[in-house]
C-alpha positions in Angstrom: 33.7 -93.0 40.7 33.8 -89.5 42.1 36.1 -88.3 44.9 34.2 -87.4 48.0 33.4 -83.6 48.1 35.5 -82.8 51.1 38.5 -84.6 49.7 38.0 -82.9 46.4 38.1 -79.5 48.1 41.3 -80.4 49.8 42.8 -81.6 46.6 41.9 -78.5 44.8 43.5 -76.3 47.4 46.6 -78.4 47.5 46.8 -78.4 43.8 46.9 -74.6 43.8 49.7 -74.8 46.4 51.5 -77.4 44.3 51.2 -75.3 41.2 52.9 -72.5 42.9 55.7 -74.7 44.4 56.2 -77.4 41.8 59.3 -77.1 39.5 58.6 -76.9 35.8 60.7 -80.0 35.1 60.3 -83.6 36.1 56.5 -84.1 35.7 55.4 -87.6 36.6 52.4 -88.9 34.5 49.5 -89.3 36.9 47.5 -91.6 34.6 50.3 -93.9 33.6 49.0 -97.5 33.5 51.8 -98.9 35.6 52.5 -100.8 38.8 55.1 -98.2 39.7 53.8 -95.9 42.4 53.1 -92.3 41.6 55.4 -91.3 44.5 56.8 -92.7 47.7 56.4 -90.5 50.8 58.4 -91.4 53.9 58.5 -95.0 52.7 54.7 -95.2 51.9 53.9 -95.6 48.2 51.1 -93.6 46.5 49.5 -96.0 43.9 49.3 -94.8 40.3 45.6 -95.5 40.5 45.2 -92.6 42.9 46.7 -90.3 40.3 44.2 -91.5 37.7 41.2 -90.9 39.9 42.4 -87.5 41.2 43.4 -86.4 37.7 39.7 -86.9 36.6 38.7 -84.7 39.5 41.2 -81.9 38.9 41.2 -81.8 35.1 37.8 -80.0 34.8 37.9 -80.4 31.0 41.6 -79.7 30.6 43.4 -82.0 28.2 46.1 -84.3 29.6 49.5 -82.6 30.0 52.7 -82.8 31.9 51.7 -79.7 33.9 48.5 -81.4 35.0 50.3 -84.6 35.8 52.8 -82.6 38.0 49.9 -80.9 39.8 48.2 -84.2 40.5 51.4 -85.8 41.8 52.3 -82.9 44.1 48.7 -82.6 45.4 48.7 -86.2 46.4 52.2 -85.9 47.9 51.0 -83.0 50.0 47.8 -84.9 51.0 49.9 -87.9 52.1 52.3 -85.8 54.1 49.5 -84.0 55.9 47.7 -87.3 56.5 50.9 -88.8 58.0 51.3 -85.7 60.3 47.7 -86.1 61.4 48.2 -89.7 62.3 51.4 -88.9 64.3 49.2 -86.6 66.4 46.6 -89.3 66.8 43.9 -87.4 65.0 42.9 -90.5 63.1 41.7 -91.8 66.5 39.5 -88.8 67.2 35.9 -90.0 67.1 34.7 -87.3 64.8 37.5 -87.8 62.3 37.0 -91.6 62.4 33.3 -91.1 61.8 33.9 -88.8 58.9 36.3 -91.3 57.4 33.8 -94.1 57.8 31.0 -91.9 56.3 33.2 -91.2 53.3 33.9 -94.9 52.9 30.2 -95.7 53.0 29.4 -93.0 50.5 31.9 -94.3 48.0 30.8 -97.9 48.4 27.1 -96.8 48.0 27.9 -94.9 44.8 29.9 -97.8 43.5 27.1 -100.2 44.2 24.5 -98.0 42.5 26.7 -97.5 39.5 27.1 -101.2 39.2 23.4 -101.8 39.6 22.5 -99.4 36.9 25.1 -100.9 34.6 23.8 -104.4 35.3 20.2 -103.3 34.6 20.6 -101.0 31.5 17.7 -98.9 30.2 16.4 -100.5 27.1 15.1 -98.8 23.9 11.7 -100.5 24.5 11.5 -98.8 28.0 12.4 -95.4 26.6 9.8 -95.7 23.8 7.1 -97.0 26.2 7.7 -94.1 28.6 7.6 -91.6 25.8 4.4 -93.1 24.3 2.7 -93.0 27.8 3.5 -89.4 28.3 2.4 -88.5 24.8 -0.9 -90.3 25.3 -1.8 -88.8 28.7 -4.3 -86.0 28.8 -2.4 -82.7 29.1 -3.4 -79.2 30.0 -3.8 -76.8 27.1 -1.4 -73.9 26.8 -2.8 -70.4 27.0 -1.7 -67.1 25.3 -3.0 -64.1 27.3 -2.6 -60.5 28.2 -3.1 -59.0 31.6 -3.0 -55.7 33.5 -2.0 -55.7 37.2 -3.0 -52.8 39.4 -3.0 -52.3 43.2 -6.7 -51.5 43.8 -10.0 -53.0 42.8 -11.3 -49.5 42.0 -8.6 -48.9 39.5 -9.1 -52.3 37.9 -12.9 -51.6 37.5 -12.1 -48.2 35.8 -9.8 -49.9 33.4 -12.4 -52.6 32.5 -14.8 -49.8 31.8 -12.3 -48.1 29.6 -11.7 -51.4 27.7 -15.5 -51.7 27.2 -15.3 -48.2 25.6 -12.8 -49.5 23.0 -9.6 -48.4 24.8 -6.7 -50.5 23.6 -5.6 -53.2 26.0 -1.9 -52.8 25.1 -1.9 -49.1 25.7 -3.5 -49.4 29.1 -1.1 -52.2 30.2 1.9 -50.1 29.2 0.6 -47.1 31.1 -0.9 -48.6 34.2 0.2 -52.3 34.8 2.5 -52.9 37.7 3.8 -56.2 36.4 7.4 -55.3 35.3 7.7 -58.4 33.2 4.8 -57.9 30.9 3.8 -54.2 31.1 6.4 -53.0 28.6 5.0 -55.6 26.1 1.5 -54.4 26.5 0.7 -57.0 29.1 1.5 -60.0 26.9 2.3 -63.2 28.7 4.2 -66.1 27.1 2.5 -69.4 26.1 2.0 -71.4 29.3 -0.4 -73.9 30.8 -2.5 -72.7 33.7 -0.3 -74.4 36.3 2.3 -71.6 35.9 -0.1 -69.2 37.6 -1.6 -68.7 41.1 -5.0 -70.5 41.4 -7.1 -67.4 41.2 -5.5 -66.2 38.0 -5.5 -69.7 36.6 -9.2 -70.3 37.2 -10.2 -67.0 35.7 -8.0 -67.6 32.7 -9.5 -71.1 32.1 -13.0 -69.8 32.3 -12.5 -67.3 29.4 -13.3 -68.0 25.8 -10.9 -66.9 23.1 -10.9 -63.1 22.8 -12.8 -62.5 26.1 -11.6 -60.2 28.9 -12.5 -60.6 32.5 -15.3 -58.3 33.5 -14.6 -58.5 37.2 -11.2 -57.8 38.7 -9.3 -61.0 39.6 -7.8 -60.6 43.1 -4.5 -62.5 43.8 -1.7 -62.0 46.3 -0.1 -59.6 43.8 -3.1 -57.2 43.4 -6.0 -57.0 40.9 -5.8 -58.4 37.4 -7.6 -57.8 34.2 -7.1 -60.8 31.9 -7.7 -61.3 28.2 -7.4 -64.7 26.6 -5.9 -64.5 23.2 -5.6 -68.1 22.1 -5.2 -71.7 23.3 -3.3 -74.6 21.8 -2.3 -78.2 22.5 1.2 -78.5 24.0 3.9 -79.2 21.5 5.3 -82.7 22.2 9.0 -82.8 21.2 10.1 -85.8 19.1 11.5 -88.8 20.9 15.1 -88.1 19.9 14.9 -84.7 21.5 14.0 -86.1 24.9 15.7 -89.5 24.8 18.5 -88.4 27.2 16.1 -87.0 29.7 13.9 -90.1 29.6 17.0 -92.3 30.0 18.1 -90.3 33.1 14.6 -90.7 34.6 14.6 -94.4 34.1 18.1 -94.6 35.6 16.8 -92.8 38.6 14.1 -95.4 38.9 16.8 -98.1 38.9 18.5 -96.3 41.7 15.2 -96.2 43.7 14.7 -99.9 43.0 18.2 -100.8 44.3 17.6 -98.8 47.5 14.1 -100.4 48.0 15.5 -103.9 47.4 18.3 -103.3 49.9 15.9 -102.0 52.5 13.4 -104.8 51.9 16.0 -107.5 52.7 17.4 -105.6 55.7 16.7 -105.8 59.4 16.4 -102.2 60.6 15.7 -101.5 64.2 
């Protein structure tokens, strides 16, 4: 279970302070599986479990080490000291502080419940395969390989179309005149993509072309006037199941989360 974001930020800042102040000796293992508290601050023990949870937050890929243990311990000591000082001033009774504490509690409980729900309703291999097969069987847009030239005026576009009809080379005109910085240097070449990647006017004109054809009327979009040549089309390449298994699993787990929320709402009285 993750530490709440605000607490995590405080712990990170305190760990930096602790790193500067902590002595090199006497590190206390934060993740020690023991009933012995991590530290006792003004008579109040800090449970070893706190150290385990905070160490996961602070490690950020670092291996376990005495130095990391010391930073975790000193960060929690600082956090406890500051919390005690806040309580002495009655800040824990402030409505906004109390509200934030309660929100944090609800957030952690909600995360714990959802994690437990997903664990209790694991994604099965049959579900993964069914989801993959469904996506594979659905009708999908073809992918297009095209060139285009973008110019600011209709008159300029019409002149370039006339030049192309006189056997001028598309690539040469694109390099010289196109205002599209992404494709002009490559002779107007666009990457393989389905039509949904383009604005509707461009997309519709592209889909209306046959292989090898060039638009004979400038295509106006919000960017200017386009001359489009369709080079080729292909069916999308469907990756093998193993390549997308992780992504499908995450999608199905998200469905589990939605199911848990919907079930909770369905049985609740909300006014």
